N, CA, C, O and the ligand as a Tripos MOL2 file, in Angstrom:
@<TRIPOS>MOLECULE
protein
  305   303    77     0     0
PROTEIN
NO_CHARGES

@<TRIPOS>ATOM
      1 N          -3.8710   12.1890  -15.0710 N.3       1 MET1
      2 CA         -2.8970   11.1560  -15.4510 C.3       1 MET1
      3 C          -3.6260    9.9280  -15.9780 C.2       1 MET1
      4 O          -4.5920    9.4740  -15.3650 O.2       1 MET1
      5 N          -3.1800    9.3870  -17.1000 N.am      2 LYS2
      6 CA         -3.7680    8.1860  -17.6780 C.3       2 LYS2
      7 C          -3.0970    6.9440  -17.1030 C.2       2 LYS2
      8 O          -1.9180    6.9590  -16.7510 O.2       2 LYS2
      9 N          -3.8630    5.8880  -17.0170 N.am      3 CYS3
     10 CA         -3.3470    4.6130  -16.5260 C.3       3 CYS3
     11 C          -2.3300    4.0340  -17.5040 C.2       3 CYS3
     12 O          -2.5820    4.0070  -18.7090 O.2       3 CYS3
     13 N          -1.1790    3.5670  -17.0010 N.am      4 VAL4
     14 CA         -0.1490    3.0170  -17.8890 C.3       4 VAL4
     15 C          -0.4310    1.5650  -18.2620 C.2       4 VAL4
     16 O           0.1990    1.0280  -19.1730 O.2       4 VAL4
     17 N          -1.3540    0.9350  -17.5780 N.am      5 ILE5
     18 CA         -1.6680   -0.4600  -17.8710 C.3       5 ILE5
     19 C          -2.6680   -0.5620  -19.0220 C.2       5 ILE5
     20 O          -2.3930   -1.2110  -20.0310 O.2       5 ILE5
     21 N          -3.8220    0.0750  -18.8710 N.am      6 CYS6
     22 CA         -4.8660   -0.0680  -19.8940 C.3       6 CYS6
     23 C          -4.8820    1.1020  -20.8670 C.2       6 CYS6
     24 O          -5.5370    1.0330  -21.9070 O.2       6 CYS6
     25 N          -4.1600    2.1880  -20.5370 N.am      7 LYS7
     26 CA         -4.0300    3.3720  -21.3970 C.3       7 LYS7
     27 C          -5.3400    4.1390  -21.5990 C.2       7 LYS7
     28 O          -5.3730    5.0970  -22.3720 O.2       7 LYS7
     29 N          -6.3920    3.7460  -20.9370 N.am      8 HIS8
     30 CA         -7.6790    4.4010  -21.1320 C.3       8 HIS8
     31 C          -8.2020    5.0540  -19.8730 C.2       8 HIS8
     32 O          -8.7730    6.1440  -19.9170 O.2       8 HIS8
     33 N          -8.0060    4.3850  -18.7500 N.am      9 GLY9
     34 CA         -8.6040    4.8700  -17.5060 C.3       9 GLY9
     35 C          -7.9340    6.1190  -16.9850 C.2       9 GLY9
     36 O          -6.7750    6.3940  -17.2940 O.2       9 GLY9
     37 N          -8.6660    6.8650  -16.2000 N.am     10 GLU10
     38 CA         -8.1110    8.0070  -15.4750 C.3      10 GLU10
     39 C          -7.7770    7.5500  -14.0680 C.2      10 GLU10
     40 O          -8.4940    6.7420  -13.4770 O.2      10 GLU10
     41 N          -6.6660    8.0820  -13.5290 N.am     11 MET11
     42 CA         -6.2900    7.7440  -12.1670 C.3      11 MET11
     43 C          -7.0310    8.6500  -11.1980 C.2      11 MET11
     44 O          -6.9730    9.8740  -11.3120 O.2      11 MET11
     45 N          -7.7110    8.0570  -10.2690 N.am     12 ILE12
     46 CA         -8.4270    8.8450   -9.2790 C.3      12 ILE12
     47 C          -7.8900    8.5340   -7.8880 C.2      12 ILE12
     48 O          -7.4140    7.4320   -7.6150 O.2      12 ILE12
     49 N          -7.9790    9.5350   -7.0190 N.am     13 LYS13
     50 CA         -7.4850    9.3680   -5.6570 C.3      13 LYS13
     51 C          -8.3960    8.4430   -4.8640 C.2      13 LYS13
     52 O          -9.6210    8.5490   -4.9200 O.2      13 LYS13
     53 N          -7.7750    7.5450   -4.1320 N.am     14 GLY14
     54 CA         -8.5560    6.6740   -3.2870 C.3      14 GLY14
     55 C          -7.6700    6.0230   -2.2590 C.2      14 GLY14
     56 O          -6.5630    6.4910   -1.9920 O.2      14 GLY14
     57 N          -8.1530    4.9520   -1.6860 N.am     15 THR15
     58 CA         -7.3300    4.1960   -0.7490 C.3      15 THR15
     59 C          -7.4030    2.7320   -1.1230 C.2      15 THR15
     60 O          -8.3500    2.2860   -1.7710 O.2      15 THR15
     61 N          -6.3940    1.9930   -0.7090 N.am     16 THR16
     62 CA         -6.3470    0.5820   -1.0180 C.3      16 THR16
     63 C          -5.8080   -0.1790    0.1800 C.2      16 THR16
     64 O          -5.3790    0.4110    1.1710 O.2      16 THR16
     65 N          -5.8380   -1.4870    0.0710 N.am     17 THR17
     66 CA         -5.2840   -2.3380    1.1130 C.3      17 THR17
     67 C          -4.0340   -3.0040    0.5580 C.2      17 THR17
     68 O          -4.0660   -3.6140   -0.5110 O.2      17 THR17
     69 N          -2.9400   -2.8820    1.2890 N.am     18 ILE18
     70 CA         -1.6600   -3.4440    0.8440 C.3      18 ILE18
     71 C          -1.2660   -4.5800    1.7870 C.2      18 ILE18
     72 O          -1.2750   -4.4210    3.0080 O.2      18 ILE18
     73 N          -0.9240   -5.7150    1.2080 N.am     19 THR19
     74 CA         -0.4430   -6.8460    1.9950 C.3      19 THR19
     75 C           1.0400   -7.0330    1.7370 C.2      19 THR19
     76 O           1.4680   -7.1470    0.5890 O.2      19 THR19
     77 N           1.8240   -7.0650    2.8070 N.am     20 LEU20
     78 CA          3.2690   -7.2870    2.6870 C.3      20 LEU20
     79 C           3.6060   -8.6120    3.3390 C.2      20 LEU20
     80 O           3.1920   -8.8760    4.4680 O.2      20 LEU20
     81 N           4.3500   -9.4400    2.6410 N.am     21 GLU21
     82 CA          4.8050  -10.6930    3.2240 C.3      21 GLU21
     83 C           6.3140  -10.6740    3.2960 C.2      21 GLU21
     84 O           6.9990  -10.4540    2.2970 O.2      21 GLU21
     85 N           6.8220  -10.9070    4.4900 N.am     22 ARG22
     86 CA          8.2680  -10.9470    4.7070 C.3      22 ARG22
     87 C           8.5740  -12.2330    5.4560 C.2      22 ARG22
     88 O           8.3310  -12.3200    6.6600 O.2      22 ARG22
     89 N           9.1010  -13.2270    4.7610 N.am     23 GLY23
     90 CA          9.3830  -14.4890    5.4350 C.3      23 GLY23
     91 C           8.0990  -15.0720    6.0010 C.2      23 GLY23
     92 O           7.1320  -15.3040    5.2760 O.2      23 GLY23
     93 N           8.1060  -15.3090    7.3190 N.am     24 ILE24
     94 CA          6.9230  -15.8970    7.9340 C.3      24 ILE24
     95 C           5.8970  -14.8390    8.3270 C.2      24 ILE24
     96 O           4.8080  -15.1780    8.7910 O.2      24 ILE24
     97 N           6.2290  -13.5720    8.1470 N.am     25 SER25
     98 CA          5.3500  -12.5050    8.6120 C.3      25 SER25
     99 C           4.4390  -11.9840    7.5050 C.2      25 SER25
    100 O           4.8460  -11.8800    6.3480 O.2      25 SER25
    101 N           3.2080  -11.6620    7.8740 N.am     26 THR26
    102 CA          2.2490  -11.0720    6.9380 C.3      26 THR26
    103 C           1.6300   -9.8440    7.5890 C.2      26 THR26
    104 O           1.0880   -9.9140    8.6910 O.2      26 THR26
    105 N           1.7190   -8.7380    6.8990 N.am     27 PHE27
    106 CA          1.1680   -7.4910    7.4130 C.3      27 PHE27
    107 C           0.1740   -6.9300    6.4170 C.2      27 PHE27
    108 O           0.4280   -6.9010    5.2130 O.2      27 PHE27
    109 N          -0.9530   -6.4880    6.9310 N.am     28 VAL28
    110 CA         -1.9870   -5.8960    6.0850 C.3      28 VAL28
    111 C          -2.2000   -4.4520    6.5170 C.2      28 VAL28
    112 O          -2.5020   -4.1790    7.6790 O.2      28 VAL28
    113 N          -2.0400   -3.5400    5.5790 N.am     29 PHE29
    114 CA         -2.2630   -2.1270    5.8560 C.3      29 PHE29
    115 C          -3.5090   -1.6780    5.1190 C.2      29 PHE29
    116 O          -3.6090   -1.8220    3.9000 O.2      29 PHE29
    117 N          -4.4580   -1.1340    5.8650 N.am     30 LYS30
    118 CA         -5.6980   -0.6540    5.2580 C.3      30 LYS30
    119 C          -5.6560    0.8480    5.1050 C.2      30 LYS30
    120 O          -4.8710    1.5360    5.7580 O.2      30 LYS30
    121 N          -6.5220    1.3490    4.2240 N.am     31 ASP31
    122 CA         -6.6370    2.8000    4.0110 C.3      31 ASP31
    123 C          -5.3280    3.4280    3.5600 C.2      31 ASP31
    124 O          -4.9970    4.5420    3.9640 O.2      31 ASP31
    125 N          -4.5820    2.7110    2.7200 N.am     32 VAL32
    126 CA         -3.3440    3.2640    2.1720 C.3      32 VAL32
    127 C          -3.7040    4.1910    1.0150 C.2      32 VAL32
    128 O          -4.3960    3.7740    0.0860 O.2      32 VAL32
    129 N          -3.2460    5.4400    1.0570 N.am     33 PRO33
    130 CA         -3.5600    6.3590   -0.0380 C.3      33 PRO33
    131 C          -2.9640    5.8710   -1.3570 C.2      33 PRO33
    132 O          -1.7990    5.4770   -1.4080 O.2      33 PRO33
    133 N          -3.7600    5.8970   -2.4160 N.am     34 ALA34
    134 CA         -3.3120    5.3830   -3.7070 C.3      34 ALA34
    135 C          -4.0600    6.0860   -4.8300 C.2      34 ALA34
    136 O          -5.1050    6.6990   -4.6120 O.2      34 ALA34
    137 N          -3.5070    5.9870   -6.0330 N.am     35 GLN35
    138 CA         -4.2000    6.4070   -7.2430 C.3      35 GLN35
    139 C          -4.7780    5.1360   -7.8590 C.2      35 GLN35
    140 O          -4.0660    4.1470   -8.0330 O.2      35 GLN35
    141 N          -6.0470    5.1630   -8.1820 N.am     36 ILE36
    142 CA         -6.6980    3.9560   -8.6790 C.3      36 ILE36
    143 C          -7.3040    4.2370  -10.0520 C.2      36 ILE36
    144 O          -7.9920    5.2400  -10.2440 O.2      36 ILE36
    145 N          -7.0420    3.3470  -10.9990 N.am     37 CYS37
    146 CA         -7.5710    3.4860  -12.3550 C.3      37 CYS37
    147 C          -9.0800    3.2320  -12.3440 C.2      37 CYS37
    148 O          -9.5430    2.2280  -11.8030 O.2      37 CYS37
    149 N          -9.8410    4.1520  -12.9470 N.am     38 ASP38
    150 CA        -11.2960    3.9860  -12.9450 C.3      38 ASP38
    151 C         -11.7530    3.0160  -14.0280 C.2      38 ASP38
    152 O         -12.9450    2.7260  -14.1360 O.2      38 ASP38
    153 N         -10.8220    2.5140  -14.8270 N.am     39 ASN39
    154 CA        -11.1770    1.5600  -15.8750 C.3      39 ASN39
    155 C         -10.7950    0.1260  -15.4950 C.2      39 ASN39
    156 O         -11.6480   -0.7620  -15.4900 O.2      39 ASN39
    157 N          -9.5110   -0.1020  -15.1760 N.am     40 CYS40
    158 CA         -9.0560   -1.4770  -14.9310 C.3      40 CYS40
    159 C          -8.8130   -1.7640  -13.4520 C.2      40 CYS40
    160 O          -8.6240   -2.9180  -13.0650 O.2      40 CYS40
    161 N          -8.8170   -0.7200  -12.6240 N.am     41 GLY41
    162 CA         -8.6610   -0.9500  -11.1860 C.3      41 GLY41
    163 C          -7.2250   -1.0540  -10.7240 C.2      41 GLY41
    164 O          -6.9740   -1.3470   -9.5550 O.2      41 GLY41
    165 N          -6.2570   -0.8150  -11.6370 N.am     42 GLU42
    166 CA         -4.8470   -0.8410  -11.2460 C.3      42 GLU42
    167 C          -4.5850    0.2260  -10.1800 C.2      42 GLU42
    168 O          -5.1000    1.3420  -10.2550 O.2      42 GLU42
    169 N          -3.7730   -0.1450   -9.1870 N.am     43 LYS43
    170 CA         -3.5120    0.7780   -8.0910 C.3      43 LYS43
    171 C          -2.0510    1.1840   -8.0740 C.2      43 LYS43
    172 O          -1.1580    0.3600   -8.2730 O.2      43 LYS43
    173 N          -1.8220    2.4510   -7.8370 N.am     44 TYR44
    174 CA         -0.4590    2.9640   -7.7180 C.3      44 TYR44
    175 C          -0.2750    3.6040   -6.3460 C.2      44 TYR44
    176 O          -1.0310    4.4890   -5.9440 O.2      44 TYR44
    177 N           0.7400    3.1370   -5.6460 N.am     45 VAL45
    178 CA          1.0780    3.7310   -4.3590 C.3      45 VAL45
    179 C           2.3850    4.4810   -4.5510 C.2      45 VAL45
    180 O           3.3380    3.9270   -5.1000 O.2      45 VAL45
    181 N           2.4460    5.7250   -4.1120 N.am     46 ASP46
    182 CA          3.6580    6.5010   -4.3860 C.3      46 ASP46
    183 C           4.8450    6.0180   -3.5440 C.2      46 ASP46
    184 O           4.6910    5.2720   -2.5770 O.2      46 ASP46
    185 N           6.0400    6.4780   -3.9550 N.am     47 GLN47
    186 CA          7.2840    6.0010   -3.3340 C.3      47 GLN47
    187 C           7.3590    6.3040   -1.8520 C.2      47 GLN47
    188 O           7.8140    5.4860   -1.0530 O.2      47 GLN47
    189 N           6.9020    7.5040   -1.5000 N.am     48 GLN48
    190 CA          6.9720    7.9190   -0.1030 C.3      48 GLN48
    191 C           6.1120    7.0030    0.7580 C.2      48 GLN48
    192 O           6.5130    6.6080    1.8520 O.2      48 GLN48
    193 N           4.9260    6.6700    0.2550 N.am     49 THR49
    194 CA          4.0240    5.7950    0.9990 C.3      49 THR49
    195 C           4.6000    4.3860    1.0780 C.2      49 THR49
    196 O           4.5230    3.7370    2.1210 O.2      49 THR49
    197 N           5.1850    3.9080   -0.0390 N.am     50 THR50
    198 CA          5.7950    2.5830   -0.0550 C.3      50 THR50
    199 C           6.9140    2.4910    0.9760 C.2      50 THR50
    200 O           7.0310    1.5050    1.7040 O.2      50 THR50
    201 N           7.7440    3.5520    1.0220 N.am     51 ARG51
    202 CA          8.8410    3.5740    2.0020 C.3      51 ARG51
    203 C           8.3090    3.4980    3.4200 C.2      51 ARG51
    204 O           8.8510    2.7740    4.2560 O.2      51 ARG51
    205 N           7.2430    4.2500    3.6930 N.am     52 ALA52
    206 CA          6.6520    4.2620    5.0320 C.3      52 ALA52
    207 C           6.1110    2.8760    5.3910 C.2      52 ALA52
    208 O           6.2320    2.4320    6.5320 O.2      52 ALA52
    209 N           5.5150    2.2010    4.4100 N.am     53 LEU53
    210 CA          4.9850    0.8490    4.6460 C.3      53 LEU53
    211 C           6.1100   -0.1280    4.9730 C.2      53 LEU53
    212 O           5.9980   -0.9280    5.9020 O.2      53 LEU53
    213 N           7.1920   -0.0580    4.2040 N.am     54 LEU54
    214 CA          8.3090   -0.9820    4.4110 C.3      54 LEU54
    215 C           8.9850   -0.7170    5.7520 C.2      54 LEU54
    216 O           9.4110   -1.6460    6.4380 O.2      54 LEU54
    217 N           9.0780    0.5640    6.1180 N.am     55 LYS55
    218 CA          9.6820    0.9260    7.3950 C.3      55 LYS55
    219 C           8.8510    0.3520    8.5420 C.2      55 LYS55
    220 O           9.3910   -0.2190    9.4900 O.2      55 LYS55
    221 N           7.5360    0.5100    8.4400 N.am     56 LYS56
    222 CA          6.6460   -0.0100    9.4740 C.3      56 LYS56
    223 C           6.7370   -1.5330    9.5340 C.2      56 LYS56
    224 O           6.7400   -2.1130   10.6190 O.2      56 LYS56
    225 N           6.8120   -2.1810    8.3710 N.am     57 ALA57
    226 CA          6.9250   -3.6460    8.3360 C.3      57 ALA57
    227 C           8.2070   -4.0960    9.0330 C.2      57 ALA57
    228 O           8.2040   -5.0740    9.7800 O.2      57 ALA57
    229 N           9.3080   -3.3710    8.7840 N.am     58 ASN58
    230 CA         10.5770   -3.7220    9.4270 C.3      58 ASN58
    231 C          10.4920   -3.5730   10.9330 C.2      58 ASN58
    232 O          11.0420   -4.3860   11.6750 O.2      58 ASN58
    233 N           9.7940   -2.5190   11.3900 N.am     59 GLU59
    234 CA          9.6170   -2.3200   12.8290 C.3      59 GLU59
    235 C           8.8480   -3.4850   13.4430 C.2      59 GLU59
    236 O           9.1880   -3.9800   14.5170 O.2      59 GLU59
    237 N           7.8070   -3.9060   12.7380 N.am     60 LEU60
    238 CA          6.9800   -5.0100   13.2400 C.3      60 LEU60
    239 C           7.7910   -6.3000   13.3190 C.2      60 LEU60
    240 O           7.6620   -7.0670   14.2730 O.2      60 LEU60
    241 N           8.6270   -6.5330   12.3070 N.am     61 ILE61
    242 CA          9.4730   -7.7320   12.2960 C.3      61 ILE61
    243 C          10.4490   -7.6980   13.4700 C.2      61 ILE61
    244 O          10.6680   -8.7020   14.1460 O.2      61 ILE61
    245 N          11.0370   -6.5070   13.6980 N.am     62 GLU62
    246 CA         11.9760   -6.3720   14.8180 C.3      62 GLU62
    247 C          11.2900   -6.6480   16.1480 C.2      62 GLU62
    248 O          11.9210   -7.1270   17.0910 O.2      62 GLU62
    249 N           9.9950   -6.3450   16.2230 N.am     63 ASN63
    250 CA          9.2300   -6.6140   17.4390 C.3      63 ASN63
    251 C           8.7490   -8.0560   17.5250 C.2      63 ASN63
    252 O           8.1050   -8.4470   18.4990 O.2      63 ASN63
    253 N           9.0680   -8.8520   16.4920 N.am     64 GLY64
    254 CA          8.6760  -10.2490   16.5010 C.3      64 GLY64
    255 C           7.2320  -10.4870   16.0870 C.2      64 GLY64
    256 O           6.6750  -11.5500   16.3600 O.2      64 GLY64
    257 N           6.6150   -9.4930   15.4210 N.am     65 THR65
    258 CA          5.2260   -9.6300   14.9900 C.3      65 THR65
    259 C           5.1500  -10.5100   13.7420 C.2      65 THR65
    260 O           5.9090  -10.3140   12.7930 O.2      65 THR65
    261 N           4.2390  -11.4720   13.7460 N.am     66 GLU66
    262 CA          4.0910  -12.3500   12.5760 C.3      66 GLU66
    263 C           2.8850  -11.9770   11.7210 C.2      66 GLU66
    264 O           2.9180  -12.1020   10.4970 O.2      66 GLU66
    265 N           1.8290  -11.5220   12.3700 N.am     67 VAL67
    266 CA          0.6350  -11.1100   11.6340 C.3      67 VAL67
    267 C           0.1420   -9.8010   12.2190 C.2      67 VAL67
    268 O           0.0300   -9.6550   13.4360 O.2      67 VAL67
    269 N          -0.1470   -8.8600   11.3510 N.am     68 ASP68
    270 CA         -0.6240   -7.5840   11.8400 C.3      68 ASP68
    271 C          -1.5460   -6.9590   10.7890 C.2      68 ASP68
    272 O          -1.2110   -6.9060    9.6050 O.2      68 ASP68
    273 N          -2.7030   -6.4900   11.2390 N.am     69 ILE69
    274 CA         -3.6230   -5.7780   10.3520 C.3      69 ILE69
    275 C          -3.8920   -4.4240   10.9850 C.2      69 ILE69
    276 O          -4.3640   -4.3460   12.1200 O.2      69 ILE69
    277 N          -3.5980   -3.3740   10.2650 N.am     70 ARG70
    278 CA         -3.7570   -2.0490   10.8490 C.3      70 ARG70
    279 C          -4.1110   -1.0280    9.7790 C.2      70 ARG70
    280 O          -3.9180   -1.2480    8.5840 O.2      70 ARG70
    281 N          -4.6360    0.0950   10.2500 N.am     71 LYS71
    282 CA         -4.8630    1.2290    9.3670 C.3      71 LYS71
    283 C          -3.5390    1.9250    9.1130 C.2      71 LYS71
    284 O          -2.7510    2.1440   10.0330 O.2      71 LYS71
    285 N          -3.3090    2.2620    7.8790 N.am     72 PHE72
    286 CA         -2.0940    2.9910    7.5500 C.3      72 PHE72
    287 C          -2.2470    4.4460    7.9800 C.2      72 PHE72
    288 O          -3.2580    5.0880    7.6950 O.2      72 PHE72
    289 N          -1.2360    4.9510    8.6660 N.am     73 GLN73
    290 CA         -1.2400    6.3520    9.0520 C.3      73 GLN73
    291 C           0.0490    7.0030    8.5900 C.2      73 GLN73
    292 O           1.1420    6.5090    8.8670 O.2      73 GLN73
    293 N          -0.0830    8.0840    7.9020 N.am     74 VAL74
    294 CA          1.0970    8.7880    7.4130 C.3      74 VAL74
    295 C           1.7980    9.4330    8.5960 C.2      74 VAL74
    296 O           1.1850   10.1490    9.3870 O.2      74 VAL74
    297 N           3.0840    9.1690    8.7020 N.am     75 ALA75
    298 CA          3.8680    9.7420    9.7970 C.3      75 ALA75
    299 C           3.9130   11.2610    9.6320 C.2      75 ALA75
    300 O           4.1040   11.7730    8.5290 O.2      75 ALA75
    301 N           3.7390   11.9570   10.7250 N.am     76 ALA76
    302 CA          3.7120   13.4210   10.6800 C.3      76 ALA76
    303 C           5.1030   13.9640   10.3750 C.2      76 ALA76
    304 O           5.2870   15.1790   10.2950 O.2      76 ALA76
    305 ZN         -6.1930    1.1620  -16.1450 Zn       77 ZN77
@<TRIPOS>BOND
     1     1     2 1
     2     2     3 1
     3     3     4 2
     4     3     5 am
     5     5     6 1
     6     6     7 1
     7     7     8 2
     8     7     9 am
     9     9    10 1
    10    10    11 1
    11    11    12 2
    12    11    13 am
    13    13    14 1
    14    14    15 1
    15    15    16 2
    16    15    17 am
    17    17    18 1
    18    18    19 1
    19    19    20 2
    20    19    21 am
    21    21    22 1
    22    22    23 1
    23    23    24 2
    24    23    25 am
    25    25    26 1
    26    26    27 1
    27    27    28 2
    28    27    29 am
    29    29    30 1
    30    30    31 1
    31    31    32 2
    32    31    33 am
    33    33    34 1
    34    34    35 1
    35    35    36 2
    36    35    37 am
    37    37    38 1
    38    38    39 1
    39    39    40 2
    40    39    41 am
    41    41    42 1
    42    42    43 1
    43    43    44 2
    44    43    45 am
    45    45    46 1
    46    46    47 1
    47    47    48 2
    48    47    49 am
    49    49    50 1
    50    50    51 1
    51    51    52 2
    52    51    53 am
    53    53    54 1
    54    54    55 1
    55    55    56 2
    56    55    57 am
    57    57    58 1
    58    58    59 1
    59    59    60 2
    60    59    61 am
    61    61    62 1
    62    62    63 1
    63    63    64 2
    64    63    65 am
    65    65    66 1
    66    66    67 1
    67    67    68 2
    68    67    69 am
    69    69    70 1
    70    70    71 1
    71    71    72 2
    72    71    73 am
    73    73    74 1
    74    74    75 1
    75    75    76 2
    76    75    77 am
    77    77    78 1
    78    78    79 1
    79    79    80 2
    80    79    81 am
    81    81    82 1
    82    82    83 1
    83    83    84 2
    84    83    85 am
    85    85    86 1
    86    86    87 1
    87    87    88 2
    88    87    89 am
    89    89    90 1
    90    90    91 1
    91    91    92 2
    92    91    93 am
    93    93    94 1
    94    94    95 1
    95    95    96 2
    96    95    97 am
    97    97    98 1
    98    98    99 1
    99    99   100 2
   100    99   101 am
   101   101   102 1
   102   102   103 1
   103   103   104 2
   104   103   105 am
   105   105   106 1
   106   106   107 1
   107   107   108 2
   108   107   109 am
   109   109   110 1
   110   110   111 1
   111   111   112 2
   112   111   113 am
   113   113   114 1
   114   114   115 1
   115   115   116 2
   116   115   117 am
   117   117   118 1
   118   118   119 1
   119   119   120 2
   120   119   121 am
   121   121   122 1
   122   122   123 1
   123   123   124 2
   124   123   125 am
   125   125   126 1
   126   126   127 1
   127   127   128 2
   128   127   129 am
   129   129   130 1
   130   130   131 1
   131   131   132 2
   132   131   133 am
   133   133   134 1
   134   134   135 1
   135   135   136 2
   136   135   137 am
   137   137   138 1
   138   138   139 1
   139   139   140 2
   140   139   141 am
   141   141   142 1
   142   142   143 1
   143   143   144 2
   144   143   145 am
   145   145   146 1
   146   146   147 1
   147   147   148 2
   148   147   149 am
   149   149   150 1
   150   150   151 1
   151   151   152 2
   152   151   153 am
   153   153   154 1
   154   154   155 1
   155   155   156 2
   156   155   157 am
   157   157   158 1
   158   158   159 1
   159   159   160 2
   160   159   161 am
   161   161   162 1
   162   162   163 1
   163   163   164 2
   164   163   165 am
   165   165   166 1
   166   166   167 1
   167   167   168 2
   168   167   169 am
   169   169   170 1
   170   170   171 1
   171   171   172 2
   172   171   173 am
   173   173   174 1
   174   174   175 1
   175   175   176 2
   176   175   177 am
   177   177   178 1
   178   178   179 1
   179   179   180 2
   180   179   181 am
   181   181   182 1
   182   182   183 1
   183   183   184 2
   184   183   185 am
   185   185   186 1
   186   186   187 1
   187   187   188 2
   188   187   189 am
   189   189   190 1
   190   190   191 1
   191   191   192 2
   192   191   193 am
   193   193   194 1
   194   194   195 1
   195   195   196 2
   196   195   197 am
   197   197   198 1
   198   198   199 1
   199   199   200 2
   200   199   201 am
   201   201   202 1
   202   202   203 1
   203   203   204 2
   204   203   205 am
   205   205   206 1
   206   206   207 1
   207   207   208 2
   208   207   209 am
   209   209   210 1
   210   210   211 1
   211   211   212 2
   212   211   213 am
   213   213   214 1
   214   214   215 1
   215   215   216 2
   216   215   217 am
   217   217   218 1
   218   218   219 1
   219   219   220 2
   220   219   221 am
   221   221   222 1
   222   222   223 1
   223   223   224 2
   224   223   225 am
   225   225   226 1
   226   226   227 1
   227   227   228 2
   228   227   229 am
   229   229   230 1
   230   230   231 1
   231   231   232 2
   232   231   233 am
   233   233   234 1
   234   234   235 1
   235   235   236 2
   236   235   237 am
   237   237   238 1
   238   238   239 1
   239   239   240 2
   240   239   241 am
   241   241   242 1
   242   242   243 1
   243   243   244 2
   244   243   245 am
   245   245   246 1
   246   246   247 1
   247   247   248 2
   248   247   249 am
   249   249   250 1
   250   250   251 1
   251   251   252 2
   252   251   253 am
   253   253   254 1
   254   254   255 1
   255   255   256 2
   256   255   257 am
   257   257   258 1
   258   258   259 1
   259   259   260 2
   260   259   261 am
   261   261   262 1
   262   262   263 1
   263   263   264 2
   264   263   265 am
   265   265   266 1
   266   266   267 1
   267   267   268 2
   268   267   269 am
   269   269   270 1
   270   270   271 1
   271   271   272 2
   272   271   273 am
   273   273   274 1
   274   274   275 1
   275   275   276 2
   276   275   277 am
   277   277   278 1
   278   278   279 1
   279   279   280 2
   280   279   281 am
   281   281   282 1
   282   282   283 1
   283   283   284 2
   284   283   285 am
   285   285   286 1
   286   286   287 1
   287   287   288 2
   288   287   289 am
   289   289   290 1
   290   290   291 1
   291   291   292 2
   292   291   293 am
   293   293   294 1
   294   294   295 1
   295   295   296 2
   296   295   297 am
   297   297   298 1
   298   298   299 1
   299   299   300 2
   300   299   301 am
   301   301   302 1
   302   302   303 1
   303   303   304 2
@<TRIPOS>SUBSTRUCTURE
     1 MET1         2 RESIDUE 1 A MET
     2 LYS2         6 RESIDUE 1 A LYS
     3 CYS3        10 RESIDUE 1 A CYS
     4 VAL4        14 RESIDUE 1 A VAL
     5 ILE5        18 RESIDUE 1 A ILE
     6 CYS6        22 RESIDUE 1 A CYS
     7 LYS7        26 RESIDUE 1 A LYS
     8 HIS8        30 RESIDUE 1 A HIS
     9 GLY9        34 RESIDUE 1 A GLY
    10 GLU10       38 RESIDUE 1 A GLU
    11 MET11       42 RESIDUE 1 A MET
    12 ILE12       46 RESIDUE 1 A ILE
    13 LYS13       50 RESIDUE 1 A LYS
    14 GLY14       54 RESIDUE 1 A GLY
    15 THR15       58 RESIDUE 1 A THR
    16 THR16       62 RESIDUE 1 A THR
    17 THR17       66 RESIDUE 1 A THR
    18 ILE18       70 RESIDUE 1 A ILE
    19 THR19       74 RESIDUE 1 A THR
    20 LEU20       78 RESIDUE 1 A LEU
    21 GLU21       82 RESIDUE 1 A GLU
    22 ARG22       86 RESIDUE 1 A ARG
    23 GLY23       90 RESIDUE 1 A GLY
    24 ILE24       94 RESIDUE 1 A ILE
    25 SER25       98 RESIDUE 1 A SER
    26 THR26      102 RESIDUE 1 A THR
    27 PHE27      106 RESIDUE 1 A PHE
    28 VAL28      110 RESIDUE 1 A VAL
    29 PHE29      114 RESIDUE 1 A PHE
    30 LYS30      118 RESIDUE 1 A LYS
    31 ASP31      122 RESIDUE 1 A ASP
    32 VAL32      126 RESIDUE 1 A VAL
    33 PRO33      130 RESIDUE 1 A PRO
    34 ALA34      134 RESIDUE 1 A ALA
    35 GLN35      138 RESIDUE 1 A GLN
    36 ILE36      142 RESIDUE 1 A ILE
    37 CYS37      146 RESIDUE 1 A CYS
    38 ASP38      150 RESIDUE 1 A ASP
    39 ASN39      154 RESIDUE 1 A ASN
    40 CYS40      158 RESIDUE 1 A CYS
    41 GLY41      162 RESIDUE 1 A GLY
    42 GLU42      166 RESIDUE 1 A GLU
    43 LYS43      170 RESIDUE 1 A LYS
    44 TYR44      174 RESIDUE 1 A TYR
    45 VAL45      178 RESIDUE 1 A VAL
    46 ASP46      182 RESIDUE 1 A ASP
    47 GLN47      186 RESIDUE 1 A GLN
    48 GLN48      190 RESIDUE 1 A GLN
    49 THR49      194 RESIDUE 1 A THR
    50 THR50      198 RESIDUE 1 A THR
    51 ARG51      202 RESIDUE 1 A ARG
    52 ALA52      206 RESIDUE 1 A ALA
    53 LEU53      210 RESIDUE 1 A LEU
    54 LEU54      214 RESIDUE 1 A LEU
    55 LYS55      218 RESIDUE 1 A LYS
    56 LYS56      222 RESIDUE 1 A LYS
    57 ALA57      226 RESIDUE 1 A ALA
    58 ASN58      230 RESIDUE 1 A ASN
    59 GLU59      234 RESIDUE 1 A GLU
    60 LEU60      238 RESIDUE 1 A LEU
    61 ILE61      242 RESIDUE 1 A ILE
    62 GLU62      246 RESIDUE 1 A GLU
    63 ASN63      250 RESIDUE 1 A ASN
    64 GLY64      254 RESIDUE 1 A GLY
    65 THR65      258 RESIDUE 1 A THR
    66 GLU66      262 RESIDUE 1 A GLU
    67 VAL67      266 RESIDUE 1 A VAL
    68 ASP68      270 RESIDUE 1 A ASP
    69 ILE69      274 RESIDUE 1 A ILE
    70 ARG70      278 RESIDUE 1 A ARG
    71 LYS71      282 RESIDUE 1 A LYS
    72 PHE72      286 RESIDUE 1 A PHE
    73 GLN73      290 RESIDUE 1 A GLN
    74 VAL74      294 RESIDUE 1 A VAL
    75 ALA75      298 RESIDUE 1 A ALA
    76 ALA76      302 RESIDUE 1 A ALA
    77 ZN77       305 GROUP 0 **** ****
C-alpha cells in the first residue's frame, strides 16, 4: 500500500504512540499497532484499533482517571 500523504512511501507495519485528550484527561497508549510510511512517517491506525483505544479511554474517564500511560493491548 502506498502512502496517501506523500504518494511515494510504502506503508510498513510498526507500532506508534497515541495520545488521546478528553477534557481534562490525557491518556497515552504505547505500542499501538500501526502502518507507518517509510518516507514521510505518516501513521495509520486501523478502525478496530481506534475503537479499542476510545473504549479504553472512556473506561478510564469513568474511573476518574486524569492521566494514564500504558501499553496498548489488543482485547482477546
Ligand atoms: Zn508518506
